[in-house]
Structure formats: C-alpha cells, structure tokens
ZADONU-465234 format. One record per residue: residue number from 1; residue in one letter; x, y, z of N, C-alpha, C in turn. Coordinates in nm, 3 decimals. Layout:
N
{r NUM "a" {X Y Z} {X Y Z} {X Y Z}},
...
REM end
This chain:
235
{r 1 "m" {1.420 -0.058 -1.990} {1.325 0.055 -1.932} {1.365 0.182 -1.993}},
{r 2 "d" {1.283 0.276 -2.011} {1.293 0.413 -2.042} {1.303 0.491 -1.910}},
{r 3 "p" {1.416 0.542 -1.873} {1.443 0.605 -1.742} {1.363 0.732 -1.743}},
{r 4 "k" {1.314 0.791 -1.842} {1.240 0.898 -1.861} {1.076 0.872 -1.831}},
{r 5 "n" {1.049 0.746 -1.819} {0.900 0.716 -1.812} {0.869 0.609 -1.703}},
{r 6 "i" {0.929 0.656 -1.578} {0.920 0.553 -1.472} {0.804 0.613 -1.401}},
{r 7 "p" {0.700 0.521 -1.357} {0.592 0.555 -1.277} {0.634 0.613 -1.147}},
{r 8 "q" {0.580 0.724 -1.117} {0.610 0.797 -0.996} {0.556 0.732 -0.871}},
{r 9 "h" {0.436 0.653 -0.883} {0.378 0.585 -0.774} {0.337 0.450 -0.822}},
{r 10 "i" {0.380 0.340 -0.758} {0.336 0.220 -0.772} {0.267 0.171 -0.654}},
{r 11 "a" {0.137 0.095 -0.668} {0.060 0.035 -0.572} {0.066 -0.115 -0.606}},
{r 12 "i" {0.070 -0.188 -0.496} {0.068 -0.337 -0.519} {-0.014 -0.398 -0.419}},
{r 13 "i" {-0.115 -0.496 -0.482} {-0.188 -0.592 -0.401} {-0.101 -0.722 -0.391}},
{r 14 "m" {-0.049 -0.739 -0.279} {0.042 -0.854 -0.267} {-0.041 -0.979 -0.228}},
{r 15 "d" {-0.072 -1.062 -0.311} {-0.154 -1.175 -0.311} {-0.072 -1.299 -0.328}},
{r 16 "g" {-0.120 -1.415 -0.271} {-0.060 -1.540 -0.308} {0.029 -1.599 -0.188}},
{r 17 "n" {0.043 -1.527 -0.071} {0.138 -1.599 0.031} {0.080 -1.731 0.073}},
{r 18 "g" {-0.035 -1.746 0.090} {-0.106 -1.871 0.133} {-0.076 -1.979 0.039}},
{r 19 "r" {-0.119 -1.955 -0.078} {-0.091 -2.049 -0.210} {0.058 -2.084 -0.211}},
{r 20 "w" {0.154 -1.989 -0.207} {0.282 -2.026 -0.212} {0.332 -2.118 -0.103}},
{r 21 "a" {0.279 -2.093 0.015} {0.321 -2.188 0.132} {0.250 -2.328 0.096}},
{r 22 "k" {0.132 -2.345 0.053} {0.074 -2.452 0.038} {0.134 -2.532 -0.082}},
{r 23 "q" {0.187 -2.475 -0.181} {0.236 -2.528 -0.287} {0.383 -2.615 -0.229}},
{r 24 "k" {0.440 -2.558 -0.135} {0.559 -2.623 -0.085} {0.542 -2.684 0.045}},
{r 25 "g" {0.411 -2.711 0.077} {0.389 -2.801 0.197} {0.428 -2.732 0.350}},
{r 26 "l" {0.417 -2.605 0.337} {0.451 -2.511 0.445} {0.324 -2.436 0.501}},
{r 27 "p" {0.338 -2.416 0.632} {0.235 -2.331 0.688} {0.214 -2.201 0.623}},
{r 28 "r" {0.096 -2.141 0.627} {0.053 -2.019 0.563} {0.155 -1.907 0.631}},
{r 29 "a" {0.195 -1.928 0.763} {0.302 -1.825 0.822} {0.417 -1.795 0.726}},
{r 30 "a" {0.464 -1.926 0.678} {0.593 -1.917 0.594} {0.579 -1.826 0.471}},
{r 31 "g" {0.444 -1.834 0.411} {0.430 -1.753 0.313} {0.427 -1.604 0.330}},
{r 32 "h" {0.386 -1.557 0.439} {0.382 -1.434 0.496} {0.528 -1.388 0.526}},
{r 33 "k" {0.593 -1.470 0.584} {0.743 -1.436 0.625} {0.819 -1.410 0.491}},
{r 34 "e" {0.804 -1.511 0.394} {0.873 -1.481 0.268} {0.831 -1.370 0.192}},
{r 35 "g" {0.690 -1.324 0.202} {0.645 -1.217 0.149} {0.717 -1.080 0.195}},
{r 36 "v" {0.759 -1.084 0.327} {0.824 -0.966 0.382} {0.966 -0.942 0.300}},
{r 37 "s" {1.036 -1.048 0.254} {1.155 -1.056 0.185} {1.127 -1.002 0.032}},
{r 38 "s" {0.997 -1.040 -0.021} {0.981 -0.981 -0.154} {0.964 -0.833 -0.140}},
{r 39 "l" {0.898 -0.789 -0.026} {0.869 -0.635 -0.013} {1.002 -0.579 0.002}},
{r 40 "k" {1.098 -0.618 0.072} {1.235 -0.561 0.091} {1.295 -0.539 -0.046}},
{r 41 "e" {1.292 -0.650 -0.124} {1.368 -0.647 -0.260} {1.292 -0.554 -0.364}},
{r 42 "v" {1.157 -0.547 -0.352} {1.102 -0.468 -0.443} {1.120 -0.319 -0.409}},
{r 43 "l" {1.116 -0.278 -0.260} {1.119 -0.155 -0.225} {1.271 -0.103 -0.267}},
{r 44 "k" {1.360 -0.182 -0.253} {1.497 -0.148 -0.295} {1.510 -0.126 -0.447}},
{r 45 "a" {1.449 -0.209 -0.541} {1.441 -0.181 -0.675} {1.367 -0.065 -0.716}},
{r 46 "c" {1.265 -0.043 -0.637} {1.196 0.082 -0.680} {1.284 0.211 -0.658}},
{r 47 "a" {1.343 0.223 -0.537} {1.420 0.324 -0.508} {1.540 0.344 -0.604}},
{r 48 "e" {1.585 0.224 -0.650} {1.694 0.231 -0.757} {1.670 0.277 -0.882}},
{r 49 "v" {1.543 0.272 -0.926} {1.482 0.300 -1.059} {1.426 0.440 -1.067}},
{r 50 "g" {1.400 0.496 -0.948} {1.341 0.619 -0.935} {1.199 0.629 -0.919}},
{r 51 "v" {1.139 0.541 -0.860} {1.003 0.537 -0.818} {1.006 0.607 -0.687}},
{r 52 "k" {0.923 0.710 -0.675} {0.913 0.797 -0.537} {0.818 0.750 -0.451}},
{r 53 "f" {0.707 0.670 -0.478} {0.609 0.637 -0.377} {0.578 0.478 -0.414}},
{r 54 "l" {0.585 0.399 -0.307} {0.541 0.252 -0.319} {0.442 0.244 -0.212}},
{r 55 "t" {0.312 0.188 -0.261} {0.195 0.164 -0.149} {0.177 0.014 -0.162}},
{r 56 "v" {0.166 -0.050 -0.048} {0.137 -0.194 -0.055} {0.006 -0.229 0.044}},
{r 57 "y" {-0.064 -0.325 0.011} {-0.178 -0.367 0.073} {-0.137 -0.479 0.168}},
{r 58 "a" {-0.123 -0.446 0.299} {-0.071 -0.539 0.385} {-0.179 -0.618 0.470}},
{r 59 "f" {-0.280 -0.548 0.502} {-0.386 -0.601 0.587} {-0.514 -0.529 0.565}},
{r 60 "s" {-0.618 -0.578 0.531} {-0.749 -0.521 0.486} {-0.831 -0.517 0.617}},
{r 61 "t" {-0.948 -0.418 0.608} {-1.033 -0.426 0.707} {-1.112 -0.558 0.710}},
{r 62 "e" {-1.119 -0.640 0.609} {-1.183 -0.764 0.608} {-1.102 -0.877 0.656}},
{r 63 "n" {-0.962 -0.857 0.680} {-0.876 -0.965 0.710} {-0.899 -0.993 0.858}},
{r 64 "w" {-0.943 -0.924 0.936} {-0.980 -0.955 1.073} {-1.075 -1.089 1.085}},
{r 65 "g" {-1.144 -1.116 0.970} {-1.228 -1.228 0.964} {-1.152 -1.369 0.954}},
{r 66 "r" {-1.021 -1.353 0.919} {-0.940 -1.471 0.906} {-0.909 -1.563 1.045}},
{r 67 "p" {-0.867 -1.665 1.054} {-0.853 -1.747 1.163} {-0.763 -1.657 1.262}},
{r 68 "k" {-0.809 -1.674 1.391} {-0.732 -1.588 1.488} {-0.586 -1.619 1.503}},
{r 69 "t" {-0.548 -1.742 1.480} {-0.401 -1.785 1.487} {-0.329 -1.705 1.372}},
{r 70 "e" {-0.383 -1.686 1.248} {-0.326 -1.610 1.139} {-0.318 -1.467 1.164}},
{r 71 "v" {-0.424 -1.414 1.226} {-0.429 -1.276 1.257} {-0.334 -1.247 1.361}},
{r 72 "d" {-0.321 -1.320 1.453} {-0.216 -1.302 1.568} {-0.080 -1.301 1.495}},
{r 73 "f" {-0.056 -1.410 1.416} {0.080 -1.404 1.364} {0.117 -1.287 1.277}},
{r 74 "l" {0.014 -1.238 1.198} {0.050 -1.129 1.120} {0.067 -0.991 1.208}},
{r 75 "m" {-0.007 -0.981 1.316} {0.033 -0.869 1.422} {0.175 -0.884 1.468}},
{r 76 "a" {0.214 -1.008 1.508} {0.350 -1.030 1.554} {0.444 -1.000 1.453}},
{r 77 "l" {0.403 -1.029 1.315} {0.494 -1.020 1.212} {0.534 -0.866 1.190}},
{r 78 "f" {0.413 -0.796 1.196} {0.435 -0.639 1.169} {0.525 -0.593 1.279}},
{r 79 "s" {0.505 -0.640 1.394} {0.570 -0.583 1.505} {0.722 -0.605 1.493}},
{r 80 "q" {0.761 -0.734 1.460} {0.897 -0.770 1.453} {0.956 -0.703 1.335}},
{r 81 "t" {0.884 -0.692 1.220} {0.939 -0.631 1.102} {0.971 -0.480 1.125}},
{r 82 "i" {0.890 -0.412 1.190} {0.922 -0.280 1.235} {1.038 -0.275 1.313}},
{r 83 "d" {1.052 -0.366 1.417} {1.168 -0.353 1.506} {1.294 -0.383 1.424}},
{r 84 "r" {1.293 -0.467 1.327} {1.414 -0.513 1.258} {1.463 -0.420 1.153}},
{r 85 "q" {1.357 -0.335 1.090} {1.382 -0.285 0.958} {1.388 -0.126 0.974}},
{r 86 "v" {1.360 -0.052 1.098} {1.369 0.087 1.094} {1.501 0.145 1.081}},
{r 87 "k" {1.602 0.075 1.129} {1.735 0.112 1.117} {1.774 0.113 0.954}},
{r 88 "e" {1.731 0.000 0.897} {1.793 0.001 0.740} {1.707 0.094 0.664}},
{r 89 "l" {1.568 0.137 0.714} {1.503 0.230 0.644} {1.568 0.368 0.657}},
{r 90 "m" {1.627 0.392 0.777} {1.704 0.513 0.794} {1.816 0.537 0.712}},
{r 91 "e" {1.889 0.416 0.702} {2.015 0.420 0.627} {1.975 0.419 0.483}},
{r 92 "s" {1.876 0.380 0.421} {1.846 0.392 0.298} {1.763 0.517 0.263}},
{r 93 "k" {1.739 0.601 0.350} {1.657 0.712 0.338} {1.504 0.701 0.294}},
{r 94 "v" {1.461 0.602 0.343} {1.318 0.548 0.306} {1.225 0.595 0.423}},
{r 95 "r" {1.108 0.674 0.373} {1.008 0.720 0.483} {0.910 0.604 0.483}},
{r 96 "i" {0.863 0.572 0.586} {0.764 0.468 0.598} {0.634 0.524 0.658}},
{r 97 "r" {0.524 0.502 0.602} {0.385 0.540 0.659} {0.296 0.443 0.668}},
{r 98 "f" {0.217 0.412 0.778} {0.098 0.320 0.789} {-0.017 0.407 0.781}},
{r 99 "l" {-0.105 0.361 0.682} {-0.227 0.425 0.658} {-0.346 0.331 0.663}},
{r 100 "g" {-0.455 0.377 0.739} {-0.560 0.296 0.760} {-0.628 0.331 0.913}},
{r 101 "r" {-0.701 0.252 0.945} {-0.767 0.265 1.076} {-0.687 0.219 1.189}},
{r 102 "l" {-0.591 0.289 1.218} {-0.481 0.236 1.308} {-0.527 0.219 1.451}},
{r 103 "d" {-0.625 0.305 1.492} {-0.674 0.298 1.636} {-0.731 0.152 1.669}},
{r 104 "d" {-0.750 0.071 1.571} {-0.796 -0.076 1.598} {-0.695 -0.172 1.653}},
{r 105 "f" {-0.557 -0.119 1.618} {-0.452 -0.215 1.657} {-0.421 -0.202 1.821}},
{r 106 "s" {-0.348 -0.293 1.877} {-0.304 -0.296 2.010} {-0.232 -0.170 2.025}},
{r 107 "p" {-0.227 -0.109 2.159} {-0.162 0.005 2.201} {-0.018 0.001 2.160}},
{r 108 "k" {0.035 -0.112 2.181} {0.197 -0.148 2.172} {0.230 -0.137 2.011}},
{r 109 "l" {0.162 -0.209 1.930} {0.167 -0.198 1.792} {0.148 -0.073 1.733}},
{r 110 "k" {0.049 -0.003 1.767} {0.014 0.136 1.719} {0.127 0.241 1.763}},
{r 111 "k" {0.179 0.220 1.879} {0.297 0.300 1.916} {0.410 0.276 1.840}},
{r 112 "k" {0.440 0.147 1.802} {0.563 0.117 1.723} {0.538 0.176 1.579}},
{r 113 "m" {0.425 0.166 1.521} {0.400 0.237 1.398} {0.422 0.378 1.400}},
{r 114 "r" {0.368 0.443 1.504} {0.366 0.597 1.506} {0.521 0.624 1.524}},
{r 115 "e" {0.596 0.553 1.598} {0.742 0.578 1.622} {0.818 0.571 1.514}},
{r 116 "a" {0.804 0.460 1.419} {0.849 0.435 1.309} {0.827 0.558 1.191}},
{r 117 "m" {0.697 0.606 1.191} {0.674 0.714 1.117} {0.740 0.837 1.152}},
{r 118 "e" {0.745 0.857 1.275} {0.810 0.989 1.318} {0.961 0.981 1.293}},
{r 119 "k" {1.031 0.863 1.308} {1.170 0.866 1.279} {1.214 0.868 1.159}},
{r 120 "t" {1.126 0.825 1.055} {1.167 0.814 0.924} {1.107 0.936 0.827}},
{r 121 "k" {1.034 1.039 0.888} {0.944 1.137 0.813} {1.038 1.235 0.746}},
{r 122 "g" {1.172 1.248 0.778} {1.259 1.333 0.703} {1.313 1.268 0.592}},
{r 123 "n" {1.297 1.135 0.573} {1.363 1.057 0.464} {1.285 1.089 0.331}},
{r 124 "a" {1.379 1.113 0.230} {1.301 1.163 0.105} {1.343 1.085 -0.018}},
{r 125 "r" {1.397 0.977 -0.025} {1.454 0.902 -0.136} {1.327 0.827 -0.192}},
{r 126 "i" {1.250 0.770 -0.100} {1.125 0.703 -0.139} {1.032 0.682 -0.022}},
{r 127 "s" {0.897 0.697 -0.061} {0.811 0.673 0.057} {0.734 0.544 0.029}},
{r 128 "l" {0.746 0.461 0.145} {0.675 0.326 0.160} {0.555 0.346 0.239}},
{r 129 "n" {0.435 0.323 0.166} {0.299 0.349 0.236} {0.234 0.212 0.270}},
{r 130 "v" {0.222 0.169 0.383} {0.173 0.046 0.413} {0.043 0.049 0.467}},
{r 131 "m" {-0.055 -0.010 0.385} {-0.197 0.000 0.408} {-0.224 -0.103 0.503}},
{r 132 "v" {-0.282 -0.082 0.631} {-0.316 -0.173 0.742} {-0.443 -0.134 0.800}},
{r 133 "n" {-0.518 -0.246 0.818} {-0.674 -0.212 0.859} {-0.722 -0.119 0.765}},
{r 134 "y" {-0.704 -0.145 0.643} {-0.731 -0.053 0.541} {-0.851 -0.118 0.452}},
{r 135 "g" {-0.940 -0.022 0.394} {-1.035 -0.064 0.301} {-1.072 0.048 0.213}},
{r 136 "g" {-1.080 0.053 0.092} {-1.113 0.164 0.010} {-1.245 0.239 0.050}},
{r 137 "r" {-1.356 0.161 0.075} {-1.471 0.203 0.111} {-1.472 0.276 0.249}},
{r 138 "a" {-1.398 0.220 0.344} {-1.371 0.269 0.473} {-1.310 0.415 0.473}},
{r 139 "e" {-1.202 0.420 0.376} {-1.135 0.546 0.365} {-1.228 0.658 0.322}},
{r 140 "i" {-1.320 0.626 0.228} {-1.405 0.728 0.180} {-1.518 0.765 0.270}},
{r 141 "v" {-1.562 0.660 0.340} {-1.647 0.692 0.459} {-1.582 0.793 0.565}},
{r 142 "d" {-1.466 0.757 0.607} {-1.390 0.839 0.699} {-1.369 0.963 0.650}},
{r 143 "a" {-1.337 0.977 0.522} {-1.316 1.121 0.462} {-1.448 1.202 0.460}},
{r 144 "a" {-1.562 1.137 0.432} {-1.686 1.190 0.424} {-1.739 1.240 0.570}},
{r 145 "n" {-1.706 1.157 0.667} {-1.732 1.203 0.809} {-1.644 1.315 0.854}},
{r 146 "e" {-1.530 1.320 0.811} {-1.453 1.433 0.853} {-1.508 1.569 0.780}},
{r 147 "i" {-1.540 1.549 0.680} {-1.605 1.686 0.602} {-1.734 1.716 0.680}},
{r 148 "v" {-1.819 1.625 0.700} {-1.932 1.647 0.791} {-1.897 1.720 0.926}},
{r 149 "r" {-1.820 1.662 0.999} {-1.774 1.720 1.127} {-1.723 1.869 1.096}},
{r 150 "e" {-1.649 1.896 0.999} {-1.596 2.039 0.972} {-1.726 2.116 0.927}},
{r 151 "k" {-1.819 2.065 0.858} {-1.934 2.153 0.818} {-2.026 2.174 0.930}},
{r 152 "q" {-2.021 2.109 1.042} {-2.099 2.129 1.157} {-2.085 2.273 1.210}},
{r 153 "g" {-1.953 2.320 1.194} {-1.919 2.447 1.241} {-1.966 2.576 1.152}},
{r 154 "e" {-2.018 2.529 1.030} {-2.043 2.637 0.943} {-2.204 2.653 0.939}},
{r 155 "a" {-2.241 2.720 1.039} {-2.400 2.728 1.060} {-2.456 2.809 0.960}},
{r 156 "g" {-2.569 2.758 0.902} {-2.643 2.820 0.797} {-2.581 2.821 0.661}},
{r 157 "r" {-2.469 2.744 0.636} {-2.405 2.728 0.506} {-2.414 2.589 0.447}},
{r 158 "s" {-2.451 2.583 0.334} {-2.466 2.444 0.272} {-2.405 2.453 0.136}},
{r 159 "r" {-2.316 2.355 0.102} {-2.241 2.365 -0.025} {-2.223 2.221 -0.058}},
{r 160 "d" {-2.204 2.189 -0.187} {-2.172 2.047 -0.242} {-2.025 2.018 -0.213}},
{r 161 "v" {-1.994 1.904 -0.196} {-1.866 1.857 -0.176} {-1.801 1.820 -0.304}},
{r 162 "t" {-1.685 1.867 -0.323} {-1.605 1.865 -0.449} {-1.517 1.744 -0.439}},
{r 163 "e" {-1.465 1.702 -0.571} {-1.362 1.578 -0.584} {-1.250 1.621 -0.507}},
{r 164 "e" {-1.196 1.747 -0.524} {-1.072 1.790 -0.461} {-1.087 1.800 -0.325}},
{r 165 "e" {-1.210 1.849 -0.250} {-1.228 1.835 -0.108} {-1.222 1.719 -0.056}},
{r 166 "l" {-1.281 1.607 -0.107} {-1.268 1.471 -0.074} {-1.140 1.407 -0.069}},
{r 167 "s" {-1.065 1.434 -0.176} {-0.929 1.387 -0.188} {-0.845 1.447 -0.073}},
{r 168 "k" {-0.863 1.542 -0.030} {-0.773 1.619 0.080} {-0.811 1.561 0.219}},
{r 169 "h" {-0.903 1.483 0.219} {-0.952 1.417 0.339} {-0.933 1.261 0.342}},
{r 170 "l" {-0.869 1.207 0.242} {-0.831 1.070 0.238} {-0.704 1.041 0.308}},
{r 171 "y" {-0.675 0.918 0.352} {-0.553 0.878 0.415} {-0.422 0.935 0.318}},
{r 172 "t" {-0.456 0.921 0.201} {-0.351 0.941 0.111} {-0.337 1.096 0.059}},
{r 173 "k" {-0.400 1.189 0.145} {-0.416 1.333 0.084} {-0.299 1.389 0.042}},
{r 174 "d" {-0.176 1.355 0.096} {-0.052 1.422 0.046} {0.029 1.334 -0.052}},
{r 175 "l" {-0.035 1.242 -0.108} {0.031 1.156 -0.202} {-0.040 1.159 -0.335}},
{r 176 "p" {0.036 1.165 -0.440} {-0.026 1.145 -0.587} {-0.096 1.028 -0.602}},
{r 177 "d" {-0.194 1.006 -0.697} {-0.264 0.893 -0.726} {-0.149 0.794 -0.782}},
{r 178 "p" {-0.166 0.663 -0.771} {-0.091 0.564 -0.845} {-0.089 0.571 -0.977}},
{r 179 "d" {0.018 0.551 -1.036} {0.026 0.536 -1.182} {0.009 0.394 -1.228}},
{r 180 "l" {0.054 0.313 -1.151} {0.069 0.157 -1.195} {0.013 0.086 -1.058}},
{r 181 "l" {-0.079 -0.008 -1.089} {-0.138 -0.094 -1.003} {-0.096 -0.232 -1.031}},
{r 182 "i" {-0.024 -0.303 -0.939} {0.027 -0.427 -0.964} {-0.056 -0.533 -0.873}},
{r 183 "r" {-0.116 -0.627 -0.930} {-0.176 -0.745 -0.858} {-0.120 -0.877 -0.893}},
{r 184 "t" {-0.063 -0.954 -0.790} {-0.006 -1.077 -0.794} {-0.104 -1.184 -0.800}},
{r 185 "a" {-0.066 -1.306 -0.820} {-0.140 -1.429 -0.822} {-0.262 -1.438 -0.903}},
{r 186 "s" {-0.267 -1.363 -1.008} {-0.364 -1.385 -1.131} {-0.494 -1.325 -1.077}},
{r 187 "e" {-0.515 -1.287 -0.973} {-0.669 -1.245 -0.932} {-0.704 -1.103 -1.001}},
{r 188 "m" {-0.821 -1.111 -1.061} {-0.874 -1.017 -1.162} {-0.970 -0.911 -1.066}},
{r 189 "r" {-0.909 -0.865 -0.966} {-1.014 -0.772 -0.894} {-0.929 -0.687 -0.811}},
{r 190 "v" {-0.990 -0.573 -0.780} {-0.910 -0.469 -0.696} {-0.922 -0.479 -0.546}},
{r 191 "s" {-1.020 -0.568 -0.493} {-1.031 -0.607 -0.361} {-1.050 -0.495 -0.256}},
{r 192 "n" {-1.122 -0.379 -0.300} {-1.153 -0.280 -0.197} {-1.018 -0.207 -0.158}},
{r 193 "f" {-0.918 -0.181 -0.270} {-0.790 -0.122 -0.250} {-0.799 0.021 -0.322}},
{r 194 "m" {-0.777 0.116 -0.245} {-0.752 0.252 -0.300} {-0.864 0.271 -0.431}},
{r 195 "l" {-0.989 0.258 -0.391} {-1.087 0.279 -0.485} {-1.094 0.407 -0.551}},
{r 196 "w" {-1.057 0.515 -0.478} {-1.073 0.637 -0.528} {-0.951 0.679 -0.615}},
{r 197 "q" {-0.834 0.628 -0.570} {-0.718 0.682 -0.616} {-0.665 0.607 -0.748}},
{r 198 "i" {-0.721 0.485 -0.769} {-0.686 0.410 -0.894} {-0.769 0.434 -1.007}},
{r 199 "a" {-0.844 0.541 -1.000} {-0.937 0.564 -1.115} {-0.872 0.561 -1.250}},
{r 200 "y" {-0.742 0.619 -1.269} {-0.687 0.614 -1.383} {-0.550 0.536 -1.379}},
{r 201 "a" {-0.532 0.450 -1.289} {-0.399 0.374 -1.281} {-0.392 0.269 -1.391}},
{r 202 "e" {-0.289 0.245 -1.443} {-0.259 0.124 -1.532} {-0.256 -0.003 -1.443}},
{r 203 "i" {-0.321 -0.089 -1.491} {-0.338 -0.223 -1.414} {-0.249 -0.339 -1.457}},
{r 204 "y" {-0.167 -0.407 -1.394} {-0.080 -0.499 -1.438} {-0.108 -0.627 -1.348}},
{r 205 "v" {-0.172 -0.744 -1.412} {-0.180 -0.856 -1.312} {-0.090 -0.961 -1.363}},
{r 206 "t" {-0.017 -1.036 -1.259} {0.069 -1.141 -1.309} {0.033 -1.261 -1.236}},
{r 207 "p" {0.064 -1.384 -1.300} {0.025 -1.512 -1.215} {0.150 -1.542 -1.101}},
{r 208 "v" {0.250 -1.462 -1.102} {0.351 -1.493 -1.005} {0.300 -1.455 -0.862}},
{r 209 "l" {0.322 -1.553 -0.774} {0.287 -1.535 -0.625} {0.355 -1.433 -0.557}},
{r 210 "w" {0.307 -1.364 -0.455} {0.382 -1.252 -0.419} {0.513 -1.286 -0.354}},
{r 211 "p" {0.527 -1.413 -0.296} {0.668 -1.439 -0.230} {0.781 -1.463 -0.354}},
{r 212 "d" {0.719 -1.493 -0.466} {0.816 -1.507 -0.580} {0.829 -1.380 -0.668}},
{r 213 "f" {0.760 -1.272 -0.615} {0.770 -1.151 -0.702} {0.890 -1.064 -0.645}},
{r 214 "r" {0.990 -1.055 -0.731} {1.120 -0.994 -0.695} {1.146 -0.875 -0.795}},
{r 215 "r" {1.277 -0.848 -0.797} {1.310 -0.731 -0.876} {1.281 -0.747 -1.043}},
{r 216 "g" {1.319 -0.875 -1.092} {1.283 -0.909 -1.228} {1.143 -0.891 -1.252}},
{r 217 "q" {1.056 -0.937 -1.168} {0.895 -0.917 -1.187} {0.876 -0.774 -1.185}},
{r 218 "l" {0.918 -0.696 -1.103} {0.900 -0.542 -1.096} {0.933 -0.487 -1.229}},
{r 219 "i" {1.037 -0.499 -1.277} {1.105 -0.441 -1.395} {1.006 -0.472 -1.512}},
{r 220 "a" {0.960 -0.615 -1.514} {0.878 -0.639 -1.636} {0.754 -0.565 -1.626}},
{r 221 "a" {0.701 -0.542 -1.503} {0.580 -0.468 -1.475} {0.596 -0.324 -1.532}},
{r 222 "i" {0.708 -0.267 -1.502} {0.739 -0.132 -1.549} {0.742 -0.110 -1.699}},
{r 223 "e" {0.813 -0.223 -1.752} {0.828 -0.219 -1.898} {0.696 -0.237 -1.972}},
{r 224 "e" {0.606 -0.300 -1.909} {0.453 -0.317 -1.960} {0.391 -0.184 -1.948}},
{r 225 "y" {0.406 -0.127 -1.830} {0.351 0.013 -1.816} {0.393 0.105 -1.912}},
{r 226 "q" {0.520 0.098 -1.971} {0.587 0.205 -2.042} {0.538 0.183 -2.198}},
{r 227 "k" {0.473 0.068 -2.219} {0.420 0.042 -2.362} {0.284 0.094 -2.382}},
{r 228 "r" {0.214 0.139 -2.262} {0.076 0.186 -2.277} {0.064 0.340 -2.296}},
{r 229 "e" {-0.030 0.386 -2.355} {-0.066 0.518 -2.381} {-0.145 0.568 -2.272}},
{r 230 "r" {-0.118 0.656 -2.185} {-0.215 0.717 -2.075} {-0.301 0.833 -2.144}},
{r 231 "r" {-0.426 0.826 -2.141} {-0.497 0.933 -2.205} {-0.594 1.005 -2.105}},
{r 232 "f" {-0.625 0.935 -1.996} {-0.689 0.992 -1.882} {-0.842 1.031 -1.925}},
{r 233 "g" {-0.915 0.947 -2.015} {-1.036 0.974 -2.083} {-1.029 1.068 -2.192}},
{r 234 "k" {-0.927 1.119 -2.228} {-0.909 1.221 -2.340} {-0.860 1.146 -2.462}},
{r 235 "l" {-0.861 1.214 -2.582} {-0.810 1.161 -2.710} {-0.658 1.181 -2.709}},
REM end
C-alpha cells in the first residue's frame, strides 16, 4: 500500500452473514455474531493504516420486515455489543456514532447508544459510524423536512435549496463523503445506502462474505482503490 494514498473515509455494506451461517449449517444468528468479530478486526486495521472514518451499514429501515425472531436477536446483539465494547473503544481512542432514525428503537437501546456516543465523543483516532434504522432515501427526506421547518420562520422569503444546504442537514453533516465503498458477498447494488454521499466514491465489490472479511481483505480493497484515478467528472 501507498501510505500517502489511504482513503480518508471507507464505507462498508456488510453483506452475507446469513449465507455464511447457512454454508456452515448454523442459524443466521451465528453469522451476525461472527460479523461483529469482522467489524472489530476491520476497525482495528483501519485505525492502524490511517483511515479516519469508517461507516458501516448495520440495520436498514427495510430490515424491520425480517422475521421478528431475527430482528429481536439483532436488537439484543446491538445492546450486548455496546455493553462489551465501549471500554475497548475508549482505550483505542475510537469515537462511535449511531446514525439513522434512532427514535424508533426501544428507550433502553436508544439510551445505550446515546451514552456510548457521549462517552467516546472526545476520541479522535478514528470515527466509527454505525448506520442503524438507516435508509438513504429516508435520510434525504429527513434533511428536506428540516429545511422546510427552518424556512417556515422566514415569512415572505422563497429561495432554492442548494446542494451545500442539503448536505448540512444530512445525518453525516460533519463527515467527509466516503472515498471507498466496499460491498461484500458479490451483490452489485447499493441497497439504499448513503445515496447522496457516495456520488463519487470508488466502489469495490468482493465475493467474500462479511464474516470472512478481515484485515487481509481490507488491505486488498485499499490496494485496488490506489490503482484507480479519481477525476470527479473532470479530465
């Protein structure tokens, strides 16, 4: 790897937990648990190579439609992972943020998320952004509604909304756009993930299922990123 060309912000669609479990004759829950181990290793590797922001797609607005037993397990897994990992995040100087429609979670889980964010907000080595109850379209709708509410106090004034103004109302308003988007499990779609922010992200798709995606696979993705010429629509 070229240490001078490390992506500042990596976003990951963590896909394949269920298929990984099925291949091994295990319940889907086992795939989700192993996926947490992958996230821990990838986060550590990102911090070591100099990535400043890691954003992962953990639970979408559409995932509520999965079987109740799986949704309940994921909620319990989120809660347990927060309980177990906040101390390690503090020791590793990792800031964690949960981004999405958090009000739809139980009061207990929402409280844990907010407490974890508050405890780690001063950490500056790397920012881990966990997208939960998140959808790219929902995010844009929420941003537009915020702007509408602000404009209601501007009687007699009408003006067009700019890209910059909309960006400042997204969940990710204080984050740079992703440089590299990684999708595991071979799926060739963005699945309603960061639709606004990935406009010029380099996309890397791998057949590796998320529970098998570890440090080596991350390095391979960064090496591929470094081979590309980013022109942002220019020559």
